[in-house]
CHARMM internal coordinates of N, CA and C (Angstrom, degrees):
IC EDIT
DIST 1 N 1 CA 1.4600
DIST 1 CA 1 C 1.5228
ANGL 1 N 1 CA 1 C 110.84
DIST 1 C 2 N 1.3356
ANGL 1 CA 1 C 2 N 117.05
DIHE 1 N 1 CA 1 C 2 N -43.22
DIST 2 N 2 CA 1.4553
ANGL 1 C 2 N 2 CA 120.69
DIHE 1 CA 1 C 2 N 2 CA -178.60
DIST 2 CA 2 C 1.5235
ANGL 2 N 2 CA 2 C 111.08
DIHE 1 C 2 N 2 CA 2 C -65.57
DIST 2 C 3 N 1.3195
ANGL 2 CA 2 C 3 N 116.64
DIHE 2 N 2 CA 2 C 3 N -36.38
DIST 3 N 3 CA 1.4591
ANGL 2 C 3 N 3 CA 121.31
DIHE 2 CA 2 C 3 N 3 CA -179.50
DIST 3 CA 3 C 1.5266
ANGL 3 N 3 CA 3 C 111.27
DIHE 2 C 3 N 3 CA 3 C -62.16
DIST 3 C 4 N 1.3191
ANGL 3 CA 3 C 4 N 117.55
DIHE 3 N 3 CA 3 C 4 N -37.06
DIST 4 N 4 CA 1.4612
ANGL 3 C 4 N 4 CA 122.16
DIHE 3 CA 3 C 4 N 4 CA 178.78
DIST 4 CA 4 C 1.5271
ANGL 4 N 4 CA 4 C 110.16
DIHE 3 C 4 N 4 CA 4 C -65.14
DIST 4 C 5 N 1.3471
ANGL 4 CA 4 C 5 N 116.73
DIHE 4 N 4 CA 4 C 5 N -39.94
DIST 5 N 5 CA 1.4607
ANGL 4 C 5 N 5 CA 121.01
DIHE 4 CA 4 C 5 N 5 CA 179.02
DIST 5 CA 5 C 1.5275
ANGL 5 N 5 CA 5 C 110.97
DIHE 4 C 5 N 5 CA 5 C -64.17
DIST 5 C 6 N 1.3214
ANGL 5 CA 5 C 6 N 116.45
DIHE 5 N 5 CA 5 C 6 N -41.65
DIST 6 N 6 CA 1.4660
ANGL 5 C 6 N 6 CA 121.29
DIHE 5 CA 5 C 6 N 6 CA -179.99
DIST 6 CA 6 C 1.5224
ANGL 6 N 6 CA 6 C 110.43
DIHE 5 C 6 N 6 CA 6 C -65.33
DIST 6 C 7 N 1.3329
ANGL 6 CA 6 C 7 N 117.61
DIHE 6 N 6 CA 6 C 7 N -43.67
DIST 7 N 7 CA 1.4590
ANGL 6 C 7 N 7 CA 121.80
DIHE 6 CA 6 C 7 N 7 CA 178.61
DIST 7 CA 7 C 1.5311
ANGL 7 N 7 CA 7 C 110.89
DIHE 6 C 7 N 7 CA 7 C -62.72
DIST 7 C 8 N 1.3219
ANGL 7 CA 7 C 8 N 117.16
DIHE 7 N 7 CA 7 C 8 N -41.32
DIST 8 N 8 CA 1.4608
ANGL 7 C 8 N 8 CA 121.38
DIHE 7 CA 7 C 8 N 8 CA 179.72
DIST 8 CA 8 C 1.5236
ANGL 8 N 8 CA 8 C 110.42
DIHE 7 C 8 N 8 CA 8 C -64.58
DIST 8 C 9 N 1.3337
ANGL 8 CA 8 C 9 N 117.02
DIHE 8 N 8 CA 8 C 9 N -42.62
DIST 9 N 9 CA 1.4652
ANGL 8 C 9 N 9 CA 121.38
DIHE 8 CA 8 C 9 N 9 CA 178.79
DIST 9 CA 9 C 1.5193
ANGL 9 N 9 CA 9 C 111.05
DIHE 8 C 9 N 9 CA 9 C -63.57
DIST 9 C 10 N 1.3387
ANGL 9 CA 9 C 10 N 116.89
DIHE 9 N 9 CA 9 C 10 N -40.80
DIST 10 N 10 CA 1.4653
ANGL 9 C 10 N 10 CA 121.01
DIHE 9 CA 9 C 10 N 10 CA 179.47
DIST 10 CA 10 C 1.5284
ANGL 10 N 10 CA 10 C 111.78
DIHE 9 C 10 N 10 CA 10 C -66.70
DIST 10 C 11 N 1.3346
ANGL 10 CA 10 C 11 N 117.68
DIHE 10 N 10 CA 10 C 11 N -38.35
DIST 11 N 11 CA 1.4654
ANGL 10 C 11 N 11 CA 121.16
DIHE 10 CA 10 C 11 N 11 CA 177.03
DIST 11 CA 11 C 1.5302
ANGL 11 N 11 CA 11 C 110.46
DIHE 10 C 11 N 11 CA 11 C -63.81
DIST 11 C 12 N 1.3323
ANGL 11 CA 11 C 12 N 116.70
DIHE 11 N 11 CA 11 C 12 N -44.34
DIST 12 N 12 CA 1.4517
ANGL 11 C 12 N 12 CA 121.55
DIHE 11 CA 11 C 12 N 12 CA 179.33
DIST 12 CA 12 C 1.5271
ANGL 12 N 12 CA 12 C 110.58
DIHE 11 C 12 N 12 CA 12 C -64.15
DIST 12 C 13 N 1.3201
ANGL 12 CA 12 C 13 N 117.37
DIHE 12 N 12 CA 12 C 13 N -43.37
DIST 13 N 13 CA 1.4606
ANGL 12 C 13 N 13 CA 122.01
DIHE 12 CA 12 C 13 N 13 CA 179.28
DIST 13 CA 13 C 1.5268
ANGL 13 N 13 CA 13 C 111.21
DIHE 12 C 13 N 13 CA 13 C -61.55
DIST 13 C 14 N 1.3280
ANGL 13 CA 13 C 14 N 117.37
DIHE 13 N 13 CA 13 C 14 N -42.45
DIST 14 N 14 CA 1.4599
ANGL 13 C 14 N 14 CA 122.30
DIHE 13 CA 13 C 14 N 14 CA 179.77
DIST 14 CA 14 C 1.5269
ANGL 14 N 14 CA 14 C 110.89
DIHE 13 C 14 N 14 CA 14 C -65.08
DIST 14 C 15 N 1.3242
ANGL 14 CA 14 C 15 N 116.98
DIHE 14 N 14 CA 14 C 15 N -39.82
DIST 15 N 15 CA 1.4659
ANGL 14 C 15 N 15 CA 121.75
DIHE 14 CA 14 C 15 N 15 CA 179.74
DIST 15 CA 15 C 1.5269
ANGL 15 N 15 CA 15 C 110.50
DIHE 14 C 15 N 15 CA 15 C -65.25
DIST 15 C 16 N 1.3224
ANGL 15 CA 15 C 16 N 117.20
DIHE 15 N 15 CA 15 C 16 N -43.77
DIST 16 N 16 CA 1.4623
ANGL 15 C 16 N 16 CA 121.29
DIHE 15 CA 15 C 16 N 16 CA -179.92
DIST 16 CA 16 C 1.5239
ANGL 16 N 16 CA 16 C 110.50
DIHE 15 C 16 N 16 CA 16 C -67.14
DIST 16 C 17 N 1.3380
ANGL 16 CA 16 C 17 N 117.61
DIHE 16 N 16 CA 16 C 17 N -44.34
DIST 17 N 17 CA 1.4592
ANGL 16 C 17 N 17 CA 121.65
DIHE 16 CA 16 C 17 N 17 CA -176.61
DIST 17 CA 17 C 1.5226
ANGL 17 N 17 CA 17 C 112.53
DIHE 16 C 17 N 17 CA 17 C -67.28
DIST 17 C 18 N 1.3252
ANGL 17 CA 17 C 18 N 117.86
DIHE 17 N 17 CA 17 C 18 N -22.94
DIST 18 N 18 CA 1.4592
ANGL 17 C 18 N 18 CA 119.83
DIHE 17 CA 17 C 18 N 18 CA 178.17
DIST 18 CA 18 C 1.5270
ANGL 18 N 18 CA 18 C 111.53
DIHE 17 C 18 N 18 CA 18 C -70.19
DIST 18 C 19 N 1.3341
ANGL 18 CA 18 C 19 N 116.82
DIHE 18 N 18 CA 18 C 19 N -20.44
DIST 19 N 19 CA 1.4625
ANGL 18 C 19 N 19 CA 121.64
DIHE 18 CA 18 C 19 N 19 CA -177.93
DIST 19 CA 19 C 1.5282
ANGL 19 N 19 CA 19 C 112.86
DIHE 18 C 19 N 19 CA 19 C -100.12
DIST 19 C 20 N 1.3325
ANGL 19 CA 19 C 20 N 118.09
DIHE 19 N 19 CA 19 C 20 N -19.76
DIST 20 N 20 CA 1.4645
ANGL 19 C 20 N 20 CA 122.26
DIHE 19 CA 19 C 20 N 20 CA -175.19
DIST 20 CA 20 C 1.5183
ANGL 20 N 20 CA 20 C 109.49
DIHE 19 C 20 N 20 CA 20 C -107.17
DIST 20 C 21 N 1.3452
ANGL 20 CA 20 C 21 N 116.09
DIHE 20 N 20 CA 20 C 21 N 130.64
DIST 21 N 21 CA 1.4538
ANGL 20 C 21 N 21 CA 121.67
DIHE 20 CA 20 C 21 N 21 CA -178.65
DIST 21 CA 21 C 1.5241
ANGL 21 N 21 CA 21 C 108.56
DIHE 20 C 21 N 21 CA 21 C -142.71
DIST 21 C 22 N 1.3318
ANGL 21 CA 21 C 22 N 117.32
DIHE 21 N 21 CA 21 C 22 N 126.88
DIST 22 N 22 CA 1.4538
ANGL 21 C 22 N 22 CA 121.38
DIHE 21 CA 21 C 22 N 22 CA -178.70
DIST 22 CA 22 C 1.5143
ANGL 22 N 22 CA 22 C 112.14
DIHE 21 C 22 N 22 CA 22 C -96.23
DIST 22 C 23 N 1.3232
ANGL 22 CA 22 C 23 N 117.34
DIHE 22 N 22 CA 22 C 23 N 143.49
DIST 23 N 23 CA 1.4574
ANGL 22 C 23 N 23 CA 123.15
DIHE 22 CA 22 C 23 N 23 CA 176.12
DIST 23 CA 23 C 1.5251
ANGL 23 N 23 CA 23 C 108.20
DIHE 22 C 23 N 23 CA 23 C -117.39
DIST 23 C 24 N 1.3357
ANGL 23 CA 23 C 24 N 116.40
DIHE 23 N 23 CA 23 C 24 N 175.26
DIST 24 N 24 CA 1.4617
ANGL 23 C 24 N 24 CA 118.96
DIHE 23 CA 23 C 24 N 24 CA 178.52
DIST 24 CA 24 C 1.5305
ANGL 24 N 24 CA 24 C 110.78
DIHE 23 C 24 N 24 CA 24 C -70.02
DIST 24 C 25 N 1.3270
ANGL 24 CA 24 C 25 N 117.96
DIHE 24 N 24 CA 24 C 25 N -28.43
DIST 25 N 25 CA 1.4621
ANGL 24 C 25 N 25 CA 121.46
DIHE 24 CA 24 C 25 N 25 CA 177.50
DIST 25 CA 25 C 1.5272
ANGL 25 N 25 CA 25 C 111.90
DIHE 24 C 25 N 25 CA 25 C -78.50
DIST 25 C 26 N 1.3303
ANGL 25 CA 25 C 26 N 116.48
DIHE 25 N 25 CA 25 C 26 N -33.63
DIST 26 N 26 CA 1.4658
ANGL 25 C 26 N 26 CA 121.63
DIHE 25 CA 25 C 26 N 26 CA -179.57
DIST 26 CA 26 C 1.5322
ANGL 26 N 26 CA 26 C 108.36
DIHE 25 C 26 N 26 CA 26 C -137.44
DIST 26 C 27 N 1.3437
ANGL 26 CA 26 C 27 N 117.22
DIHE 26 N 26 CA 26 C 27 N 83.97
DIST 27 N 27 CA 1.4663
ANGL 26 C 27 N 27 CA 119.83
DIHE 26 CA 26 C 27 N 27 CA -176.10
DIST 27 CA 27 C 1.5265
ANGL 27 N 27 CA 27 C 112.56
DIHE 26 C 27 N 27 CA 27 C -72.03
DIST 27 C 28 N 1.3147
ANGL 27 CA 27 C 28 N 114.07
DIHE 27 N 27 CA 27 C 28 N 158.92
DIST 28 N 28 CA 1.4676
ANGL 27 C 28 N 28 CA 121.45
DIHE 27 CA 27 C 28 N 28 CA 178.37
DIST 28 CA 28 C 1.5246
ANGL 28 N 28 CA 28 C 108.53
DIHE 27 C 28 N 28 CA 28 C -83.80
DIST 28 C 29 N 1.3192
ANGL 28 CA 28 C 29 N 116.60
DIHE 28 N 28 CA 28 C 29 N 136.53
DIST 29 N 29 CA 1.4591
ANGL 28 C 29 N 29 CA 122.57
DIHE 28 CA 28 C 29 N 29 CA 176.82
DIST 29 CA 29 C 1.5221
ANGL 29 N 29 CA 29 C 108.77
DIHE 28 C 29 N 29 CA 29 C -99.08
DIST 29 C 30 N 1.3191
ANGL 29 CA 29 C 30 N 115.55
DIHE 29 N 29 CA 29 C 30 N 121.37
DIST 30 N 30 CA 1.4571
ANGL 29 C 30 N 30 CA 121.37
DIHE 29 CA 29 C 30 N 30 CA 178.37
DIST 30 CA 30 C 1.5162
ANGL 30 N 30 CA 30 C 108.24
DIHE 29 C 30 N 30 CA 30 C -113.86
DIST 30 C 31 N 1.3271
ANGL 30 CA 30 C 31 N 117.15
DIHE 30 N 30 CA 30 C 31 N 125.36
DIST 31 N 31 CA 1.4638
ANGL 30 C 31 N 31 CA 122.08
DIHE 30 CA 30 C 31 N 31 CA -179.25
DIST 31 CA 31 C 1.5145
ANGL 31 N 31 CA 31 C 108.75
DIHE 30 C 31 N 31 CA 31 C -122.46
DIST 31 C 32 N 1.3474
ANGL 31 CA 31 C 32 N 116.00
DIHE 31 N 31 CA 31 C 32 N 132.44
DIST 32 N 32 CA 1.4626
ANGL 31 C 32 N 32 CA 121.72
DIHE 31 CA 31 C 32 N 32 CA 176.32
DIST 32 CA 32 C 1.5120
ANGL 32 N 32 CA 32 C 108.22
DIHE 31 C 32 N 32 CA 32 C -126.26
DIST 32 C 33 N 1.3130
ANGL 32 CA 32 C 33 N 116.07
DIHE 32 N 32 CA 32 C 33 N 128.34
DIST 33 N 33 CA 1.4614
ANGL 32 C 33 N 33 CA 120.49
DIHE 32 CA 32 C 33 N 33 CA 178.59
DIST 33 CA 33 C 1.5172
ANGL 33 N 33 CA 33 C 109.45
DIHE 32 C 33 N 33 CA 33 C -118.24
DIST 33 C 34 N 1.3268
ANGL 33 CA 33 C 34 N 116.39
DIHE 33 N 33 CA 33 C 34 N 120.24
DIST 34 N 34 CA 1.4548
ANGL 33 C 34 N 34 CA 121.11
DIHE 33 CA 33 C 34 N 34 CA 173.68
DIST 34 CA 34 C 1.5265
ANGL 34 N 34 CA 34 C 107.89
DIHE 33 C 34 N 34 CA 34 C -96.92
DIST 34 C 35 N 1.3061
ANGL 34 CA 34 C 35 N 116.80
DIHE 34 N 34 CA 34 C 35 N -175.50
DIST 35 N 35 CA 1.4659
ANGL 34 C 35 N 35 CA 119.57
DIHE 34 CA 34 C 35 N 35 CA 178.86
DIST 35 CA 35 C 1.5235
ANGL 35 N 35 CA 35 C 112.07
DIHE 34 C 35 N 35 CA 35 C -68.27
DIST 35 C 36 N 1.3346
ANGL 35 CA 35 C 36 N 117.26
DIHE 35 N 35 CA 35 C 36 N -25.63
DIST 36 N 36 CA 1.4632
ANGL 35 C 36 N 36 CA 120.67
DIHE 35 CA 35 C 36 N 36 CA -176.54
DIST 36 CA 36 C 1.5200
ANGL 36 N 36 CA 36 C 113.76
DIHE 35 C 36 N 36 CA 36 C -107.73
DIST 36 C 37 N 1.3169
ANGL 36 CA 36 C 37 N 117.96
DIHE 36 N 36 CA 36 C 37 N -36.21
DIST 37 N 37 CA 1.4617
ANGL 36 C 37 N 37 CA 120.88
DIHE 36 CA 36 C 37 N 37 CA -170.18
DIST 37 CA 37 C 1.5323
ANGL 37 N 37 CA 37 C 111.25
DIHE 36 C 37 N 37 CA 37 C -132.60
DIST 37 C 38 N 1.3403
ANGL 37 CA 37 C 38 N 114.64
DIHE 37 N 37 CA 37 C 38 N 168.99
DIST 38 N 38 CA 1.4637
ANGL 37 C 38 N 38 CA 121.48
DIHE 37 CA 37 C 38 N 38 CA 175.40
DIST 38 CA 38 C 1.5306
ANGL 38 N 38 CA 38 C 107.92
DIHE 37 C 38 N 38 CA 38 C -130.30
DIST 38 C 39 N 1.3184
ANGL 38 CA 38 C 39 N 116.59
DIHE 38 N 38 CA 38 C 39 N 138.41
DIST 39 N 39 CA 1.4544
ANGL 38 C 39 N 39 CA 123.12
DIHE 38 CA 38 C 39 N 39 CA -177.52
DIST 39 CA 39 C 1.5270
ANGL 39 N 39 CA 39 C 108.43
DIHE 38 C 39 N 39 CA 39 C -127.38
DIST 39 C 40 N 1.3433
ANGL 39 CA 39 C 40 N 116.78
DIHE 39 N 39 CA 39 C 40 N 145.26
DIST 40 N 40 CA 1.4652
ANGL 39 C 40 N 40 CA 121.15
DIHE 39 CA 39 C 40 N 40 CA 178.51
DIST 40 CA 40 C 1.5278
ANGL 40 N 40 CA 40 C 108.96
DIHE 39 C 40 N 40 CA 40 C -139.81
DIST 40 C 41 N 1.3356
ANGL 40 CA 40 C 41 N 116.11
DIHE 40 N 40 CA 40 C 41 N 144.93
DIST 41 N 41 CA 1.4578
ANGL 40 C 41 N 41 CA 122.14
DIHE 40 CA 40 C 41 N 41 CA 178.60
DIST 41 CA 41 C 1.5215
ANGL 41 N 41 CA 41 C 109.68
DIHE 40 C 41 N 41 CA 41 C -138.82
DIST 41 C 42 N 1.3298
ANGL 41 CA 41 C 42 N 116.62
DIHE 41 N 41 CA 41 C 42 N 144.80
DIST 42 N 42 CA 1.4531
ANGL 41 C 42 N 42 CA 123.06
DIHE 41 CA 41 C 42 N 42 CA 168.32
DIST 42 CA 42 C 1.5233
ANGL 42 N 42 CA 42 C 106.42
DIHE 41 C 42 N 42 CA 42 C -105.01
DIST 42 C 43 N 1.3382
ANGL 42 CA 42 C 43 N 116.88
DIHE 42 N 42 CA 42 C 43 N 123.21
DIST 43 N 43 CA 1.4561
ANGL 42 C 43 N 43 CA 121.66
DIHE 42 CA 42 C 43 N 43 CA -170.75
DIST 43 CA 43 C 1.5232
ANGL 43 N 43 CA 43 C 110.58
DIHE 42 C 43 N 43 CA 43 C -122.64
DIST 43 C 44 N 1.3439
ANGL 43 CA 43 C 44 N 115.66
DIHE 43 N 43 CA 43 C 44 N 132.81
DIST 44 N 44 CA 1.4630
ANGL 43 C 44 N 44 CA 123.02
DIHE 43 CA 43 C 44 N 44 CA 172.65
DIST 44 CA 44 C 1.5260
ANGL 44 N 44 CA 44 C 106.61
DIHE 43 C 44 N 44 CA 44 C -99.81
DIST 44 C 45 N 1.3377
ANGL 44 CA 44 C 45 N 117.21
DIHE 44 N 44 CA 44 C 45 N 106.91
DIST 45 N 45 CA 1.4595
ANGL 44 C 45 N 45 CA 121.27
DIHE 44 CA 44 C 45 N 45 CA -177.01
DIST 45 CA 45 C 1.5252
ANGL 45 N 45 CA 45 C 112.63
DIHE 44 C 45 N 45 CA 45 C -75.75
DIST 45 C 46 N 1.3203
ANGL 45 CA 45 C 46 N 118.21
DIHE 45 N 45 CA 45 C 46 N -22.77
DIST 46 N 46 CA 1.4673
ANGL 45 C 46 N 46 CA 120.32
DIHE 45 CA 45 C 46 N 46 CA 178.25
DIST 46 CA 46 C 1.5263
ANGL 46 N 46 CA 46 C 110.59
DIHE 45 C 46 N 46 CA 46 C -65.51
DIST 46 C 47 N 1.3284
ANGL 46 CA 46 C 47 N 116.28
DIHE 46 N 46 CA 46 C 47 N -44.15
DIST 47 N 47 CA 1.4654
ANGL 46 C 47 N 47 CA 121.02
DIHE 46 CA 46 C 47 N 47 CA -179.93
DIST 47 CA 47 C 1.5205
ANGL 47 N 47 CA 47 C 112.10
DIHE 46 C 47 N 47 CA 47 C -92.21
DIST 47 C 48 N 1.3233
ANGL 47 CA 47 C 48 N 117.10
DIHE 47 N 47 CA 47 C 48 N -14.19
DIST 48 N 48 CA 1.4500
ANGL 47 C 48 N 48 CA 121.26
DIHE 47 CA 47 C 48 N 48 CA -179.86
DIST 48 CA 48 C 1.5162
ANGL 48 N 48 CA 48 C 113.14
DIHE 47 C 48 N 48 CA 48 C 70.49
DIST 48 C 49 N 1.3329
ANGL 48 CA 48 C 49 N 116.57
DIHE 48 N 48 CA 48 C 49 N 40.04
DIST 49 N 49 CA 1.4549
ANGL 48 C 49 N 49 CA 119.15
DIHE 48 CA 48 C 49 N 49 CA -178.61
DIST 49 CA 49 C 1.5287
ANGL 49 N 49 CA 49 C 111.44
DIHE 48 C 49 N 49 CA 49 C -138.15
DIST 49 C 50 N 1.3351
ANGL 49 CA 49 C 50 N 114.63
DIHE 49 N 49 CA 49 C 50 N 155.09
DIST 50 N 50 CA 1.4500
ANGL 49 C 50 N 50 CA 121.83
DIHE 49 CA 49 C 50 N 50 CA 176.10
DIST 50 CA 50 C 1.5176
ANGL 50 N 50 CA 50 C 108.89
DIHE 49 C 50 N 50 CA 50 C -86.95
DIST 50 C 51 N 1.3205
ANGL 50 CA 50 C 51 N 117.13
DIHE 50 N 50 CA 50 C 51 N 125.82
DIST 51 N 51 CA 1.4486
ANGL 50 C 51 N 51 CA 122.12
DIHE 50 CA 50 C 51 N 51 CA -178.69
DIST 51 CA 51 C 1.5254
ANGL 51 N 51 CA 51 C 111.87
DIHE 50 C 51 N 51 CA 51 C -84.02
DIST 51 C 52 N 1.3226
ANGL 51 CA 51 C 52 N 117.24
DIHE 51 N 51 CA 51 C 52 N -39.97
DIST 52 N 52 CA 1.4601
ANGL 51 C 52 N 52 CA 121.74
DIHE 51 CA 51 C 52 N 52 CA 179.99
DIST 52 CA 52 C 1.5225
ANGL 52 N 52 CA 52 C 108.91
DIHE 51 C 52 N 52 CA 52 C -154.38
DIST 52 C 53 N 1.3201
ANGL 52 CA 52 C 53 N 115.47
DIHE 52 N 52 CA 52 C 53 N 151.67
DIST 53 N 53 CA 1.4616
ANGL 52 C 53 N 53 CA 119.62
DIHE 52 CA 52 C 53 N 53 CA 176.97
DIST 53 CA 53 C 1.5199
ANGL 53 N 53 CA 53 C 109.29
DIHE 52 C 53 N 53 CA 53 C -144.28
DIST 53 C 54 N 1.3346
ANGL 53 CA 53 C 54 N 115.46
DIHE 53 N 53 CA 53 C 54 N 153.82
DIST 54 N 54 CA 1.4559
ANGL 53 C 54 N 54 CA 121.63
DIHE 53 CA 53 C 54 N 54 CA 179.42
DIST 54 CA 54 C 1.5188
ANGL 54 N 54 CA 54 C 109.11
DIHE 53 C 54 N 54 CA 54 C -151.93
DIST 54 C 55 N 1.3245
ANGL 54 CA 54 C 55 N 115.06
DIHE 54 N 54 CA 54 C 55 N 151.61
DIST 55 N 55 CA 1.4609
ANGL 54 C 55 N 55 CA 120.77
DIHE 54 CA 54 C 55 N 55 CA 175.26
DIST 55 CA 55 C 1.5209
ANGL 55 N 55 CA 55 C 108.80
DIHE 54 C 55 N 55 CA 55 C -153.39
DIST 55 C 56 N 1.3180
ANGL 55 CA 55 C 56 N 116.05
DIHE 55 N 55 CA 55 C 56 N 168.28
DIST 56 N 56 CA 1.4582
ANGL 55 C 56 N 56 CA 120.27
DIHE 55 CA 55 C 56 N 56 CA 178.48
DIST 56 CA 56 C 1.5232
ANGL 56 N 56 CA 56 C 111.32
DIHE 55 C 56 N 56 CA 56 C -108.81
DIST 56 C 57 N 1.3216
ANGL 56 CA 56 C 57 N 117.41
DIHE 56 N 56 CA 56 C 57 N 27.00
DIST 57 N 57 CA 1.4612
ANGL 56 C 57 N 57 CA 122.34
DIHE 56 CA 56 C 57 N 57 CA -177.42
DIST 57 CA 57 C 1.5271
ANGL 57 N 57 CA 57 C 111.31
DIHE 56 C 57 N 57 CA 57 C -64.14
DIST 57 C 58 N 1.3299
ANGL 57 CA 57 C 58 N 117.76
DIHE 57 N 57 CA 57 C 58 N -38.24
DIST 58 N 58 CA 1.4617
ANGL 57 C 58 N 58 CA 120.93
DIHE 57 CA 57 C 58 N 58 CA -174.49
DIST 58 CA 58 C 1.5252
ANGL 58 N 58 CA 58 C 114.02
DIHE 57 C 58 N 58 CA 58 C -87.85
DIST 58 C 59 N 1.3203
ANGL 58 CA 58 C 59 N 118.02
DIHE 58 N 58 CA 58 C 59 N 2.33
DIST 59 N 59 CA 1.4662
ANGL 58 C 59 N 59 CA 121.25
DIHE 58 CA 58 C 59 N 59 CA 178.78
DIST 59 CA 59 C 1.5287
ANGL 59 N 59 CA 59 C 108.30
DIHE 58 C 59 N 59 CA 59 C -77.66
DIST 59 C 60 N 1.3231
ANGL 59 CA 59 C 60 N 116.98
DIHE 59 N 59 CA 59 C 60 N 122.56
DIST 60 N 60 CA 1.4570
ANGL 59 C 60 N 60 CA 121.36
DIHE 59 CA 59 C 60 N 60 CA -177.34
DIST 60 CA 60 C 1.5246
ANGL 60 N 60 CA 60 C 113.15
DIHE 59 C 60 N 60 CA 60 C -110.35
DIST 60 C 61 N 1.3129
ANGL 60 CA 60 C 61 N 118.09
DIHE 60 N 60 CA 60 C 61 N -27.84
DIST 61 N 61 CA 1.4556
ANGL 60 C 61 N 61 CA 120.91
DIHE 60 CA 60 C 61 N 61 CA -174.48
DIST 61 CA 61 C 1.5192
ANGL 61 N 61 CA 61 C 111.47
DIHE 60 C 61 N 61 CA 61 C -84.68
DIST 61 C 62 N 1.3066
ANGL 61 CA 61 C 62 N 115.05
DIHE 61 N 61 CA 61 C 62 N 143.72
DIST 62 N 62 CA 1.4601
ANGL 61 C 62 N 62 CA 120.70
DIHE 61 CA 61 C 62 N 62 CA 173.60
DIST 62 CA 62 C 1.5066
ANGL 62 N 62 CA 62 C 114.33
DIHE 61 C 62 N 62 CA 62 C 73.06
DIST 62 C 63 N 1.3053
ANGL 62 CA 62 C 63 N 115.65
DIHE 62 N 62 CA 62 C 63 N 176.83
DIST 63 N 63 CA 1.4572
ANGL 62 C 63 N 63 CA 122.21
DIHE 62 CA 62 C 63 N 63 CA 178.00
DIST 63 CA 63 C 1.5128
ANGL 63 N 63 CA 63 C 109.47
DIHE 62 C 63 N 63 CA 63 C -110.14
DIST 63 C 64 N 1.3137
ANGL 63 CA 63 C 64 N 115.83
DIHE 63 N 63 CA 63 C 64 N 142.06
DIST 64 N 64 CA 1.4533
ANGL 63 C 64 N 64 CA 121.19
DIHE 63 CA 63 C 64 N 64 CA 177.14
DIST 64 CA 64 C 1.5249
ANGL 64 N 64 CA 64 C 108.78
DIHE 63 C 64 N 64 CA 64 C -92.22
DIST 64 C 65 N 1.3113
ANGL 64 CA 64 C 65 N 116.02
DIHE 64 N 64 CA 64 C 65 N 134.17
DIST 65 N 65 CA 1.4654
ANGL 64 C 65 N 65 CA 120.49
DIHE 64 CA 64 C 65 N 65 CA 177.40
DIST 65 CA 65 C 1.5136
ANGL 65 N 65 CA 65 C 108.27
DIHE 64 C 65 N 65 CA 65 C -115.95
DIST 65 C 66 N 1.3138
ANGL 65 CA 65 C 66 N 115.97
DIHE 65 N 65 CA 65 C 66 N 128.27
DIST 66 N 66 CA 1.4661
ANGL 65 C 66 N 66 CA 120.57
DIHE 65 CA 65 C 66 N 66 CA -179.62
DIST 66 CA 66 C 1.4891
ANGL 66 N 66 CA 66 C 110.13
DIHE 65 C 66 N 66 CA 66 C -101.74
END
COOR INIT
IC SEED 1 N 1 CA 1 C
IC BUILD
């Protein structure tokens, strides 16, 4: 059952990524949220590099509410 969910997510991700392309003038924003943390990246697909990244891994004070 879990394998079917992973395959479905990968198909959806591939379909979306085929339509979205980041440039140096307008980079692509990629956001990943796990159960504990959130990560974000600005990506230039023309050069194939990450321009900036951020996460809340090092935040220790307070509670995060999603």
